[in-house]
Steps between C-alpha positions, in 0.01 A plus 500: 500500500260266679137575449418419867226757506308359212499129580198355672579341830858644513646457843698821486187696412306337780767575758538854388123545522504371850794687651449826315144564614455781749380290792786248472751781479361664810479166697859416408615847601335484846612140563860587425530677834352233724250215513147634538156368602228527244315780681817708534591450135147603401521817712832596333380446145258782452197410282536125485198288589521192721414279200769658276761473770411129554525434130824691467663318793389160371643569162831624638514195729432270205782665310734446789545866578310516827497250788193466715556382859224387732604521870329238721336739745144580585376681298731395217750762401597510131803693375621566146863555410711515187682184409863531388371506140254773585776702654694493178194638321488786745844611386369518139200693610721746684695555175177568314386742768833678489476534122153639535602751761800611292294553188160611636546869405579401133193272490275779644629743233457243220140434611424873514648544144299204370181628661554847352551357153185287531297804617625701199376220270156487656245716317 
């Protein structure tokens, strides 16, 4: 088994850190449907700050998952869309969401059981 999670500077680890964070996941999910302007994407992602959305989009663009298009109009109109590579990631995210939905009741029960055991141990 590769020790990708323990090696400093590991590309796999860096990519997973990027695409698995909550803001990236939400941006990818919203961009899967259609290209969006920055302000519309920010309205759809509840709780994200302007700065965090900017950072997230730049990182996704750098990784080749999001394409930024500046339209030559006044004022300039900028849209973000998934690249073909980003669209393949969306499929993977959907599988993860599906797994989560399928097993959420089991996880809720496991958490409640764990919490009960912890409370019983606390003096």
